[in-house]
Residue, then its C-alpha position, 0 to 999 in steps of 0.5 A: m533456087k531463090e525466087k525472083p521478084i515480080v513487083r509493081f508500082a500501082p498509082s491512080p491516075t487522078g493526080e499527078l505523079h508525087l513524091g511519095g509514089a516516085r520513092t515507092a516506084l523507085f525502090n520496087y524498081l530497085y528491088a527487082k533490078k538487084n535481084n534479077g526481078k521484074f517491074f510492073l506499072r499498073i494504073e488503078d483507074t476504077d475511080a471514073q469520075r477521077s481518073k483522067q487520061e492526063f494524069v496516066d500520061q503525067i505518070c509514065n512521063s515522069l517515071k520515064w523521066i527519072g529513069l524507071d521504065w517499067d517491064e512489059p505492058i502497062i496493066y489498066q485496072s478498069q481491064n480487070q473488072s470481070m475477073h474482080h467480079a468473078y473472085i467475088q462470086t466464087l468468094l459468095k459461093e463458098k460463103n466467104a462473102y455475103r449480101c449486105f442489105c443494111s440501109q445507109n440510115e440504118l448503118k448511121i445509126e449503128r455509127e452514132s451508137a458506136q460514138k456515144s459508146k466511145i469504141p470503133f465502129q464495126y458493122s454488126g453482122e446483121c446480114k451475116n446470117i440471113s436466110n437464103d429464102e429471106i435473100k431471094k425475096k430481097l433480091n426480088n423486090a431488088e433491094l440495094y446491097c453490098i457484099r462483105i468479106k466474112i472475117p473468120e476467127g482467129e489471128t492474121s500475121f505476117n512477116d514485113g519486109v522493114y517492121g518485122s512481125i505483125k499480129v492482128n486479132n480478126k475481132d478488130i477487123d470489120d466485115f469490109i465491103i468487096q463490092r459497093s452497092d452499084g456492083s463496082p469492087t472496092y480496092n482491097l478486093s481489086n488490088v489482090t485479083d490483080d496482083l495474082f492476075m500478075n503474078i505478084n510475089t512482093v508486094i512493096r508500098g508506103e506504110d499507109h496500106l498497112t491496115n489494107t494488108s490484114k484485109q488483103i492477106i485474109i482475102y488470099k487465104l479465103l481464095s486459097q492462094v499464095i500470099p506474097k511478101f510485103v514491105h512497106l516503107p515510111m511516109i515521107l514528112s514536111s519539115n513539121g512532122q507532117r505527111l508532105s504535102k501541097r503546103h510545104g511546096a512542090t510535090g510532084v515530080e513533074e514540078y521538079k523537072n520544070m524547076g530544072y532539076f536533073p532526073e538523077s539528082l531527084l532520083n538519088y534524093l529519093l533513095l536516100l529518104g528513108w533508106s541509108s547505105s553501110s557506108d557513108k555514101e550518099i551521091y548515086l548513079i542509078d547502076e550504084m543504086v541497084n547494086e548496093f539496095s536492100f531493104e535492111g538499109v529502110v528505117k521504120k521512121g518517117a523521113i523529113f524531106d529537106d530542100k537544102k538536102l536536096n539541093w546540095v545532092s543536086g549540087q553534087h550531080l551538077t558537078i559530075k555532069p558532063s558539061n555537053d550533057f547539061l548544054k542539051l538539058i539547058y536547050e530543052i528549057n529554053s532553046n535560045w540560052g546563049k544565042g549566038e554564042s559558040e558552043e565552046y563559050l556556052i560549055k566554057v560558062i557551064d563550066l564555071l557556073k555547074s559547081r555554084v548552081r543547083s538546078i537547070t533553071d539556076m543556070i538560066s536565071y544566073s548566067g545572063y552576065f556572061f551574054n550581057d551587060p547587067d542592068v539589075f544590081d545585087k543591093n546588099a553586094m552594092n551595100k558592102s563593096w560600095s558604100n560610098n564614093e571612095t570605092n570610085i577613086f581607087l577603082e578609077k586607077y585601077y581601070n586605067l592600069l587595067n586598060d594598058l594590061q597586054d596580057w589577059s590571063i588569069s595569071s596576069l590579073a591575079q598578080h596584077l591586082k596584087e601590085f596595085s592592091k600592095t601599091e594603094n595599100i589596100s586589101i585586095g577585097k576592096i577591089i575585087h568585090p567592087i569589080r565582081v558587081a560591076v562586071s556580074g551584077y552579083g556579089v558572089g559568083p565562080s573566079l573572078y579571073d576566069l569571069m574576066v578572061l571568059i567575057k574578054k577585055k572590052i566588055v571588063l572595062r566597059r563594066i567597070k566603066y560604067a559602074i565608075d560612072n553611075f556607081p554608088i547609086g543614091l549618092 
């Protein structure tokens, strides 16, 4: 019987949940759910100076917002320190680790010597073979020490779920520190200990942890414990190939929430960063992601973050999102949106705009003309459609005829404009574009006839009359 995966997402609460972390959480979640496993959340909060409760809350809220809820209560690494120390003592007792009394100055000299020789620095192992009597003497003198793992001879290898067979010569691995001189356990020791405590059998994380994996496997072996399966994911990179960071724009999940993206949109895009299905399908809801996900679809090279692709994905989700749900999400950001209008009217506004926007905030920003006469007009659109007074002449003729139109329907408006353009011997575009600017303030938007019918005849005529009297600006 195939073992059900037990996975974990283990962020440090030293900042907000960034996109790379969210994608790691997503791939853990999908793998667990696809295989009827468990997805746990562990907060690695042993850095007392940098860890903050506000970041714990933010990470949890962001995960829940994108729909990645975890199984069982959160594990806090800081609550496991007695267990960390117990494992360290086991390693010491079995002589698989040793106390290192070398001072910072002595280590500095070793580093400088390595630099001069142009070789990677590795601790010399000066304290590896000191006698028990000398250790007692140093302890009695209260000399500071750290604890280092004793790297065994040979080779450390594992089969990564994405990168395949990986082998490391143990000669290339330093006798790394597992307990600092202040008594605190280091990352590699704590990580292994916590995974053992949580019965984690599959570790899915970024490829920046590859160097840690060989060290952690050594710890597993020295503790005679079962080694989990490891899967390393490609990094998320900016357009210039560098690791994604703040200087490349928004990188946090909460930032995208505040910008008005749907959680489904962001989650879908994170799936596509470094993964693709065997089909051409790109738009997924969470259940579809679970059904299709496999590590075979994960690519080995870094995934380039592309705002245009994100916005395209977001636009696809906006189109399929029920307008009632859309309205609820708008109210979460701006409870005064469309205040005074009926819900039926607001739903119609959403129906007209949702295929043309990328986020909820876009909807809020671009929908003002459905509620108020525009007071700002797109300059580029003005220059293209209303460059001189000639536009006013034929628009005033159209306005007078429109004023007498009785059937204010989409088909009637379309036929009326077609007949007017034929009579005046001008293209329909010469009328449509300036009317759109007059009615909405923009050069692009939903169907003009749909817009005119929705905001009603009186308002349309008022806005056109204002434009005739005041445009073109500056002439």
